[in-house]
C-alpha positions in Angstrom: 9.3 -35.8 98.3 5.6 -35.0 98.5 3.9 -32.9 95.8 0.8 -31.7 97.8 -2.5 -30.7 96.3 -1.7 -31.3 92.6 -4.2 -31.0 89.9 -3.5 -34.1 87.7 -4.0 -33.4 84.0 -7.4 -34.8 82.7 -8.6 -35.8 86.2 -10.9 -34.2 88.8 -10.0 -33.2 92.3 -6.6 -32.6 93.9 -4.0 -35.3 94.7 -0.9 -35.8 96.7 2.0 -37.4 94.8 4.4 -39.3 97.0 7.9 -39.8 95.6 10.6 -42.0 97.1 14.0 -42.2 95.4 13.3 -42.2 91.6 9.7 -43.6 91.8 6.1 -42.5 92.3 5.1 -44.7 95.2 1.6 -43.3 95.9 -1.2 -41.1 94.5 -3.6 -40.1 97.2 -6.6 -37.7 97.3 -5.4 -34.4 98.8 -7.4 -34.9 102.0 -5.6 -38.1 102.9 -2.9 -38.4 105.4 0.6 -37.3 104.4 3.6 -39.1 105.7 5.5 -36.4 107.5 8.8 -38.2 107.3 9.4 -36.8 103.9 12.1 -34.1 104.0 10.6 -32.1 101.2 7.0 -31.1 100.7 6.0 -28.8 97.8 2.5 -27.4 98.1 1.3 -26.9 94.6 -2.0 -25.4 95.6 -3.9 -26.9 92.7 -1.3 -26.3 90.0 -1.5 -28.6 87.0 0.8 -31.7 86.8 1.5 -33.6 83.6 3.9 -36.2 82.3 7.0 -34.5 80.8 6.6 -32.9 77.4 7.7 -34.9 74.4 9.5 -33.2 71.4 8.9 -35.7 68.6 10.7 -33.8 65.8 13.7 -31.5 66.1 17.0 -31.1 64.2 19.6 -30.6 66.9 22.5 -30.6 64.4 20.9 -27.6 62.6 20.0 -25.4 65.5 21.3 -21.8 65.7 22.7 -21.8 62.2 20.2 -19.4 60.5 22.0 -16.8 58.4 25.2 -18.8 57.7 26.3 -18.7 55.0 23.1 -16.8 54.0 19.5 -16.4 55.0 16.7 -18.3 53.4 15.0 -15.4 51.7 12.2 -17.2 50.0 11.2 -19.2 53.1 10.8 -22.4 51.1 11.8 -25.9 52.1 14.0 -26.2 49.0 16.0 -23.0 49.6 16.5 -24.1 53.2 18.0 -27.4 51.9 20.2 -25.4 49.5 21.4 -23.1 52.3 22.3 -26.1 54.4 24.1 -27.8 51.5 26.1 -24.5 51.0 26.9 -24.3 54.7 28.4 -27.7 54.7 30.8 -26.6 52.0 32.0 -23.3 53.6 31.6 -23.8 57.4 34.0 -26.5 58.7 32.5 -27.2 62.1 34.2 -29.5 64.6 32.3 -32.1 66.6 32.6 -29.8 69.6 31.0 -26.9 67.7 28.0 -29.0 66.8 27.7 -30.2 70.4 27.9 -26.7 71.8 25.0 -25.5 69.6 22.9 -28.6 70.3 23.4 -28.3 74.1 22.2 -24.7 74.0 19.0 -25.8 72.3 18.6 -28.7 74.8 18.9 -26.2 77.6 16.0 -24.3 76.0 14.0 -27.5 75.8 14.6 -28.5 79.4 13.5 -25.1 80.6 10.2 -25.7 78.9 9.6 -29.1 80.5 10.8 -31.4 77.7 12.4 -34.6 78.8 12.0 -36.8 75.7 13.3 -35.8 72.3 13.5 -37.3 68.9 16.1 -35.5 66.8 16.9 -36.0 63.2 20.6 -35.8 62.2 21.8 -35.2 58.7 23.7 -38.3 57.4 24.3 -37.0 53.9 27.8 -36.1 54.9 30.6 -38.6 54.4 32.2 -37.6 57.7 29.0 -38.3 59.7 30.3 -35.7 62.2 26.8 -34.5 63.2 25.8 -38.1 64.0 28.9 -38.6 66.1 28.2 -35.4 68.1 24.6 -36.3 68.8 25.5 -39.9 69.8 27.9 -38.5 72.4 25.3 -36.0 73.7 22.6 -38.8 73.9 24.8 -40.6 76.4 26.0 -37.5 78.3 22.6 -36.1 79.1 20.7 -39.4 79.9 20.2 -38.3 83.6 18.1 -35.4 82.4 16.7 -36.2 79.0 16.1 -39.2 76.8 17.1 -38.7 73.1 16.3 -40.8 70.1 18.4 -40.2 67.0 17.0 -40.4 63.5 19.5 -41.1 60.7 18.1 -38.5 58.3 19.2 -38.4 54.6 18.5 -34.6 54.2 19.7 -34.6 50.5 18.1 -37.9 49.7 18.9 -41.6 49.8 19.3 -41.9 46.1 19.7 -38.2 45.1 22.9 -38.0 47.2 25.9 -40.1 46.2 26.0 -43.3 48.3 23.2 -42.0 50.5 21.9 -45.5 51.0 25.3 -46.7 52.2 25.6 -43.7 54.6 22.2 -44.4 56.0 23.1 -48.0 56.8 26.4 -47.0 58.3 24.5 -44.5 60.6 22.4 -47.4 61.9 25.4 -49.5 62.6 26.9 -46.6 64.5 23.9 -46.5 66.8 21.1 -44.3 65.4 17.8 -45.4 66.8 15.5 -44.5 63.9 15.6 -44.8 60.1 14.8 -41.6 58.2 13.9 -40.7 54.6 12.7 -37.8 52.4 11.0 -39.4 49.4 9.5 -36.1 48.0 13.1 -34.8 47.6 14.3 -37.7 45.5 14.7 -37.1 41.7 11.8 -39.2 40.6 8.6 -40.7 42.0 10.1 -44.1 41.4 13.2 -43.2 43.5 10.9 -41.8 46.2 9.0 -45.1 46.4 12.2 -47.0 46.4 13.6 -44.8 49.2 10.6 -45.5 51.4 11.0 -49.3 50.8 14.7 -49.0 51.6 14.1 -47.2 54.9 11.6 -49.8 56.1 13.8 -52.6 54.9 16.7 -51.3 56.9 14.5 -50.8 60.0 13.2 -54.3 59.8 16.8 -55.7 59.3 18.3 -53.8 62.2 15.3 -53.7 64.6 14.9 -49.9 64.4 11.9 -47.5 64.2 11.1 -45.4 61.2 10.4 -41.7 60.8 10.0 -40.3 57.3 9.9 -36.7 56.3 6.9 -37.4 54.1 5.2 -35.2 51.5 6.4 -31.9 52.9 5.2 -30.0 49.9 2.0 -28.4 48.7 1.9 -30.7 45.6 -1.4 -32.6 45.8 0.3 -35.4 43.7 2.9 -36.1 46.3 1.4 -39.2 47.8 4.3 -41.1 49.5 2.3 -41.4 52.7 0.3 -44.2 51.1 3.6 -46.0 50.3 4.8 -45.6 53.9 1.5 -46.9 55.3 1.3 -49.8 52.9 4.8 -51.0 53.5 4.4 -50.6 57.3 1.2 -52.6 57.1 2.8 -55.4 55.0 5.7 -55.7 57.4 3.4 -55.5 60.5 5.4 -52.7 62.1 3.1 -49.7 61.8 3.2 -48.7 65.4 7.0 -48.2 65.0 6.6 -46.1 61.9 6.0 -42.3 61.8 5.1 -40.0 58.9 6.3 -36.5 59.7 4.9 -33.3 58.1 2.6 -34.9 55.4 1.6 -31.3 54.5 0.5 -32.3 51.0 -2.5 -34.0 52.7 -3.9 -30.6 53.1 -4.2 -30.3 49.4 -5.5 -33.8 48.6 -9.1 -34.1 47.2 -11.6 -35.6 49.6 -12.4 -38.7 47.5 -8.7 -39.8 47.6 -8.4 -38.9 51.3 -11.4 -41.0 52.2 -9.7 -44.0 50.6 -6.3 -43.1 52.1 -7.7 -42.9 55.7 -8.8 -46.5 55.5 -5.2 -47.6 54.8 -3.8 -45.2 57.5 -6.0 -46.6 60.2 -5.2 -50.2 59.2 -1.5 -49.5 59.1 -1.4 -48.0 62.7 1.3 -45.6 61.7 1.9 -42.3 63.7 1.9 -38.7 62.5 3.9 -35.7 63.5 2.6 -32.2 62.5 4.9 -29.2 62.8 2.5 -26.2 62.9 4.9 -23.3 63.3 7.5 -24.5 60.8 5.1 -25.6 58.2 2.9 -22.5 58.4 6.2 -20.7 57.7 7.4 -22.9 54.9 4.3 -23.9 53.0 2.1 -21.9 50.7 5.2 -20.1 49.4 4.3 -20.9 45.8 0.7 -19.8 46.1 -0.5 -16.3 45.4 -4.0 -16.1 46.9 -5.7 -17.9 48.4 -2.7 -19.3 50.3 -2.8 -22.8 51.7 -2.2 -23.4 55.4 0.2 -26.1 54.5 -0.6 -28.5 57.3 -1.7 -32.1 57.4 -5.3 -33.0 58.4 -4.7 -33.1 62.1 -8.3 -32.8 63.3 -9.6 -35.5 60.8 -6.7 -37.9 61.8 -7.6 -37.5 65.5 -11.3 -38.0 64.8 -10.3 -41.3 63.0 -8.4 -42.4 66.1 -5.0 -42.1 64.3 -2.2 -41.0 66.5 -0.9 -37.5 65.9 1.5 -35.3 67.9 3.0 -31.8 67.6 6.6 -30.8 67.3 8.6 -27.7 66.8 11.0 -28.9 64.0 13.6 -26.1 64.2 15.3 -23.6 66.4 16.7 -20.8 64.3 18.0 -22.8 61.3 17.7 -22.4 57.5 14.2 -23.7 57.5 12.7 -21.7 60.4 14.4 -18.5 61.8 12.6 -18.5 65.2 11.8 -21.0 68.0 12.9 -21.4 71.6 11.8 -25.0 72.5 8.4 -24.0 73.9 5.9 -26.7 72.9 2.9 -25.0 74.5 3.3 -22.2 71.9 3.3 -24.9 69.2 0.0 -26.2 70.6 -1.6 -22.8 70.5 -0.5 -22.2 66.9 -1.6 -25.6 65.8 -5.1 -25.3 67.3 -5.6 -22.1 65.4 -4.3 -23.4 62.1 -6.2 -26.6 62.3 -9.5 -25.1 63.3 -9.4 -26.9 66.6 -10.6 -24.2 69.0 -13.7 -25.9 70.3 -13.6 -26.3 74.0 -13.0 -30.1 74.0 -10.2 -29.6 71.5 -8.6 -27.1 73.8 -8.8 -29.0 77.1 -7.3 -32.1 75.5 -4.7 -30.3 73.4 -1.8 -31.0 75.7 -2.1 -34.7 74.6 -0.5 -33.5 71.4 2.8 -32.8 73.3 2.5 -35.6 76.0 0.8 -39.0 75.6 0.5 -38.8 71.8 4.2 -38.0 71.5 5.1 -40.8 73.8 3.1 -43.2 71.6 5.0 -42.0 68.6 8.4 -42.5 70.3 7.2 -45.9 71.5 7.9 -45.1 75.2 4.3 -45.5 76.5 5.1 -48.4 78.8 6.9 -46.3 81.4 5.4 -42.9 80.6 2.8 -41.1 82.7 2.0 -40.2 86.3 1.2 -43.7 87.7 2.2 -45.6 90.9 5.4 -47.5 90.2 6.5 -45.3 87.3 9.6 -43.1 87.4 9.0 -39.8 89.1 9.2 -37.8 85.8 6.7 -34.9 85.5 6.2 -31.2 85.0 4.2 -28.7 87.0 2.8 -25.7 85.1 1.5 -22.4 86.5 -2.2 -22.9 86.1 -5.1 -24.7 87.7 -6.9 -25.9 84.5 -6.2 -27.4 81.2 -8.1 -24.7 79.4 -6.1 -21.9 81.0 -2.9 -23.7 80.3 -3.4 -23.2 76.6 -5.2 -19.9 76.7 -2.5 -18.2 78.9 0.5 -20.2 77.6 1.3 -21.2 81.2 5.0 -21.6 82.0 6.6 -24.6 83.6 7.2 -24.1 87.3 9.0 -27.4 88.0 10.5 -30.1 85.8 11.1 -33.2 87.9 13.3 -36.1 86.7 13.8 -39.3 88.6 12.5 -37.7 91.7 14.8 -34.6 91.5 13.8 -31.1 90.6 16.0 -30.3 87.6 14.3 -27.1 86.5 12.5 -24.5 88.7 11.1 -21.3 87.4 9.6 -18.4 89.5 6.8 -16.8 87.6 6.8 -13.1 86.8 4.8 -10.8 89.0 2.9 -7.8 87.7 1.8 -4.9 89.9 -1.0 -2.5 88.7 0.0 1.0 89.9 -3.4 2.5 89.0 -5.5 2.7 92.3 -8.7 3.7 90.6 -8.4 0.7 88.2 -7.6 -1.8 90.9 -10.4 -0.5 93.1 -12.9 -1.7 90.5 -11.9 -5.3 91.1 -11.9 -5.1 94.9 -15.5 -3.8 95.2 
């Protein structure tokens, strides 16, 4: 296969991408000779080509459950957890039910060019049925998508009976990443201990870590310093992620200045969830209302890795969502005051290379000679327009095969006088 006249993300000029079997075998300037022996040539006419999108934070066991047994009327994180706890008592889903919902969401993600996913799975359930379902899906869809599974103690490692034992059992069953939720534990001391437990287990089993950390507007919720300090002491910061960290948006600047020194030394990663946290946070404020997001711009300026994720698709914590990460980028740029030109033209890093670094898949990720032919083509000729116009994915290519193809909508203006103005 040849992808002719491709605009490579972040690079000047047009390129021909030569693919043989599952690999990219050549990247040549568009004017160079094209081997005519290839059976398939797709002329992209300058369309933008990127590595596949990376979803670093989703809950595939929760998707499409909003409204059962009831809607989260307050919109708070805590009512969402309560709704989910109630649902587990009254809705007796089978493993097949969970897989059916998750696969519907995965189809949405694939349509939007996502090929790498980190999903959290609730393990505060003695049956561990959600984990079983996602472990099966992880293997079944490997040809089209890579999935990492986080063993996530939604109701706490210590706040839930035998939560620590369930967490370790989930790792033995095959979860890839150790989770945690320290701000939901009963006390500050339990929260600190839960962080230490998560990293201890990760170190013991050779796993990565992804903590739901400080997802609250309380400026005194400071578990991110514990995550960073423990990761630094163990020398495993690049394998550790702090997700949400919305309390950081409420920290005073003096404390934040001190904190950033530790964050940089630790080398931990951050995931921000703009759509979900704009919805969830600030619910206890009257006015002014906090944005409820972490300090994305400042983290990036300090060369600390940050990526964007969606978090939810129609669940008790977020009633919307369709798997489209470019919409997340647009929302995040607005909410984080990142609408300068340079912020915009590099924004897709937040759902590509930065996400790959968070998932620790950088080694084989990207459009490079010798890498797997995994990439997406979007319907635009510039990075700026990709964000401004929310350009859709035209092709998603996986291991040298087109797995998704979308024909863009066409709009015809039936106003002759109006159209004439543009032709003169």
